[in-house]
GUKOLDREN-277518 format. One line per 4 residues: their letters; for each residue x, y, z of N, C-alpha, C. Coordinates in Angstrom, 1 decimal. Atoms other than C-alpha are relative to their C-alpha. Layout:
% residues N
a> X/Y/Z/X/Y/Z/X/Y/Z; ...;
END
This chain:
% residues 104
mnhs> -0.2/1.4/-0.2/-27.3/24.2/-5.8/-0.7/-0.4/1.3; 0.8/0.5/-1.1/-29.6/22.2/-3.5/0.7/-1.1/0.6; -0.8/1.1/-0.7/-27.7/20.2/-0.9/-0.9/-0.9/0.8; 0.9/0.8/-0.8/-30.8/18.8/0.8/-0.3/-1.3/-0.6;
ksps> 0.3/1.2/0.6/-31.2/16.1/-1.8/1.2/-0.9/-0.1; -1.2/0.9/0.1/-27.6/14.7/-1.5/-0.2/-1.1/1.0; 0.1/1.2/-0.8/-27.6/11.2/-0.2/0.9/-0.1/1.2; -0.9/0.2/-1.1/-26.2/10.4/3.2/0.0/-1.5/0.3;
ftan> -0.2/1.4/-0.2/-24.8/7.0/3.9/0.6/-0.2/1.4; -0.6/0.4/-1.3/-24.0/5.3/7.2/0.6/-1.4/-0.2; -0.6/1.3/0.0/-22.2/2.1/8.0/-1.1/-1.1/-0.2; 1.1/1.0/0.1/-25.6/0.3/8.2/-0.6/-0.1/-1.4;
dtsi> 0.7/-0.1/1.4/-26.6/1.3/4.6/0.7/-1.0/-1.0; -0.7/0.8/1.0/-24.1/-1.0/2.9/-0.7/-1.4/-0.1; 0.7/1.2/0.3/-25.6/-4.1/1.3/0.9/-1.2/0.3; -0.9/1.1/-0.3/-22.5/-6.3/1.9/0.8/0.4/1.2;
nsde> -0.8/-0.3/-1.1/-20.9/-6.4/5.3/1.4/-0.4/-0.2; -1.4/0.3/0.2/-17.2/-6.7/5.9/0.4/-1.4/-0.1; -0.3/1.4/0.1/-17.2/-10.4/6.4/-0.2/-0.6/-1.4; 0.3/0.5/1.3/-18.9/-11.1/3.1/1.0/0.6/-1.0;
yfsq> -0.9/-0.7/1.0/-16.7/-8.5/1.3/1.4/-0.7/0.0; -1.4/0.6/-0.1/-13.4/-10.1/2.6/-0.1/-1.4/-0.4; 0.0/1.4/0.4/-14.6/-13.6/2.0/0.0/-0.1/-1.6; 0.0/0.0/1.5/-15.1/-12.7/-1.7/1.4/0.4/-0.6;
rqlk> -1.3/-0.5/0.5/-11.6/-11.2/-1.9/1.2/-0.8/0.5; -1.1/0.9/-0.5/-9.5/-14.1/-0.6/0.9/-0.3/-1.1; -1.0/0.4/1.0/-6.3/-14.9/-2.4/-0.2/-1.4/-0.3; 0.1/1.4/0.4/-6.4/-18.1/-4.4/1.4/-0.6/0.2;
qgsv> -1.3/0.7/-0.2/-3.7/-20.6/-3.6/0.9/0.0/-1.2; -0.9/0.0/1.1/-0.7/-20.1/-5.8/-0.2/1.1/-1.0; 0.2/-1.0/1.0/-1.9/-17.0/-7.5/1.1/1.0/-0.1; -1.1/-0.9/0.0/1.1/-14.9/-6.5/1.2/-0.8/0.5;
gwvl> -1.2/0.7/-0.4/4.5/-16.5/-6.5/1.2/0.9/0.3; -1.1/-0.8/-0.4/7.9/-15.3/-5.3/0.7/0.6/-1.2; -0.6/-0.6/1.2/9.1/-14.7/-8.9/-0.7/1.3/-0.3; 0.8/-1.2/0.3/6.3/-12.2/-9.5/0.3/1.1/1.1;
ligl> -0.2/-1.0/-1.1/6.9/-10.4/-6.1/1.4/0.6/-0.2; -1.4/-0.6/0.1/10.7/-10.1/-6.7/0.0/0.8/-1.3; 0.1/-0.9/1.3/10.0/-8.8/-10.3/-0.6/1.3/0.3; 0.6/-1.2/-0.3/7.7/-6.2/-9.0/0.9/0.9/0.9;
gvay> -0.9/-0.8/-0.8/10.2/-5.1/-6.3/1.1/0.6/-0.8; -1.1/-0.5/0.8/13.0/-4.8/-8.8/-0.5/1.1/-0.9; 0.5/-1.1/0.9/10.8/-2.8/-11.2/-0.2/1.3/0.8; 0.2/-1.2/-0.8/9.8/-0.4/-8.4/1.3/0.7/0.3;
visg> -1.3/-0.6/-0.3/13.4/0.1/-7.4/0.7/0.7/-1.2; -0.7/-0.6/1.2/14.7/0.7/-10.9/-0.7/1.2/-0.5; 0.7/-1.2/0.4/11.9/3.2/-11.7/0.3/1.1/1.0; -0.3/-1.1/-1.0/12.7/5.1/-8.5/1.4/0.5/-0.2;
dfaa> -1.4/-0.5/0.3/16.4/5.2/-9.4/0.1/1.0/-1.1; 0.0/-1.0/1.1/15.7/7.0/-12.6/-0.7/1.3/0.3; 0.8/-1.2/-0.2/13.3/9.4/-11.2/0.5/0.9/1.2; -0.2/-0.8/-1.3/14.5/10.5/-7.7/1.5/0.3/0.2;
wnfg> -1.4/-0.2/-0.4/18.3/10.2/-7.5/0.6/1.3/-0.5; -0.6/-1.3/0.6/19.2/13.1/-9.9/-0.5/1.2/0.8; 0.6/-1.1/-0.7/16.8/15.5/-8.1/0.6/0.1/1.4; -0.6/0.0/-1.4/18.1/14.5/-4.6/1.4/0.4/0.0;
laqg> -1.4/-0.4/0.0/21.7/14.9/-5.5/0.2/1.5/-0.3; -0.1/-1.4/0.4/21.1/18.3/-7.1/-0.4/0.9/1.2; 0.5/-0.8/-1.0/19.2/19.6/-4.1/0.8/-0.1/1.3; -0.6/0.2/-1.3/21.0/18.0/-1.1/1.4/-0.4/0.0;
gwgg> -1.4/0.4/0.1/24.4/16.9/-2.3/0.1/-1.4/0.5; -0.2/1.4/-0.4/26.0/13.6/-1.3/-0.4/-0.3/1.5; 0.3/0.2/-1.4/25.6/14.1/2.5/-1.5/0.0/0.3; 1.4/-0.1/-0.1/22.0/15.1/2.3/-0.7/-1.2/-0.6;
mfia> 0.5/1.2/0.6/21.3/12.2/0.0/0.2/-1.2/0.8; -0.3/1.1/-0.9/23.0/9.8/2.4/-1.0/-0.1/1.2; 1.0/-0.1/-1.1/20.8/11.0/5.3/-1.4/-0.3/-0.4; 1.3/0.3/0.5/17.7/10.9/3.2/-0.2/-1.5/-0.3;
tilv> 0.0/1.5/0.3/18.5/7.3/2.1/-0.2/-0.8/1.2; 0.1/0.8/-1.2/18.9/6.1/5.6/-1.4/0.2/0.6; 1.4/-0.3/-0.5/15.6/7.8/6.7/-1.0/-0.8/-0.8; 1.0/0.7/0.8/13.7/6.4/3.8/0.1/-1.5/0.2;
aimy> -0.2/1.4/-0.2/15.2/2.9/4.4/-0.7/-0.4/1.3; 0.6/0.3/-1.3/14.0/3.0/8.0/-1.6/0.0/-0.1; 1.4/-0.1/0.2/10.5/4.2/7.0/-0.5/-1.2/-0.9; 0.4/1.1/0.9/10.3/1.5/4.2/0.0/-1.3/0.8;
lclc> 0.0/1.2/-0.8/11.3/-1.2/6.7/-1.3/0.0/0.9; 1.2/-0.1/-0.8/8.5/0.0/9.0/-1.3/-0.3/-0.8; 1.1/0.2/0.9/6.0/0.0/6.1/-0.1/-1.5/-0.3; 0.0/1.4/0.4/7.0/-3.5/5.0/-0.4/-0.9/1.2;
lsms> 0.3/0.8/-1.2/6.8/-4.9/8.6/-1.5/0.2/0.3; 1.4/-0.2/-0.3/3.4/-3.3/9.1/-1.0/-0.7/-1.0; 0.8/0.6/1.0/2.0/-4.5/5.8/0.0/-1.6/0.2; 0.0/1.5/-0.2/3.2/-8.1/6.5/-0.8/-0.4/1.2;
emss> 0.8/0.4/-1.2/1.6/-8.1/9.9/-1.5/0.1/-0.3; 1.4/-0.1/0.4/-1.7/-6.9/8.5/-0.4/-1.0/-1.0; 0.3/1.1/0.9/-1.5/-9.4/5.7/-0.2/-1.3/0.6; 0.2/1.2/-0.7/-1.1/-12.2/8.1/-1.3/0.0/0.8;
mmpt> 1.3/-0.1/-0.8/-4.1/-11.0/10.2/-1.2/0.0/-0.9; 1.1/-0.1/0.9/-6.3/-10.2/7.2/0.4/-0.4/-1.4; -0.5/0.4/1.3/-5.3/-12.3/4.2/-1.0/0.2/-1.2; 0.9/-0.3/1.0/-7.2/-10.6/1.4/0.8/0.6/-1.2;
aggg> -0.5/-0.6/1.2/-6.5/-9.5/-2.2/-0.4/1.5/0.0; 0.4/-1.4/0.0/-6.4/-5.7/-2.4/1.0/0.8/0.8; -1.1/-0.8/-0.7/-3.5/-4.7/0.0/-0.5/1.1/0.8; 0.3/-1.2/-0.8/-3.7/-1.3/1.5/-1.5/0.4/-0.1;
ysfa> 1.4/-0.4/0.2/-7.2/-0.6/0.1/-0.9/-0.8/0.9; 0.8/0.9/-0.8/-8.6/-3.6/1.9/0.1/0.3/1.5; -0.2/-0.4/-1.4/-7.0/-2.6/5.2/-0.7/1.3/0.3; 0.6/-1.2/-0.3/-8.3/0.9/4.9/-1.5/-0.1/0.0;
rlaf> 1.4/0.2/0.0/-11.8/-0.3/4.0/-0.5/-0.6/1.3; 0.3/0.7/-1.2/-11.8/-2.5/7.1/0.0/1.0/1.2; -0.2/-1.0/-1.1/-10.6/0.4/9.3/-1.1/1.1/0.0; 0.9/-1.1/0.1/-13.0/3.0/8.0/-1.3/-0.4/-0.6;
END
């Protein structure tokens, strides 16, 4: 296998800079409403209930499950607050991917 022909890319090689990229990915006014966001949140919680609770109770019991639930709730709160802060600073469609693209 010849590795000398593999392309190498730097940040200057991109044809679209970050400003152009993010200007093309702006959210359109009224594209996401509160009903859709609440529906997605409920769907995520329900799917997690069916997948994780049985395994957690079998492995850790009620006490371990209570501690794990408190820890996960704290981490989830931190995640939500961080994402909302980044969303207000960089309002783009794409969520975490757009934030990672800007950072790296």
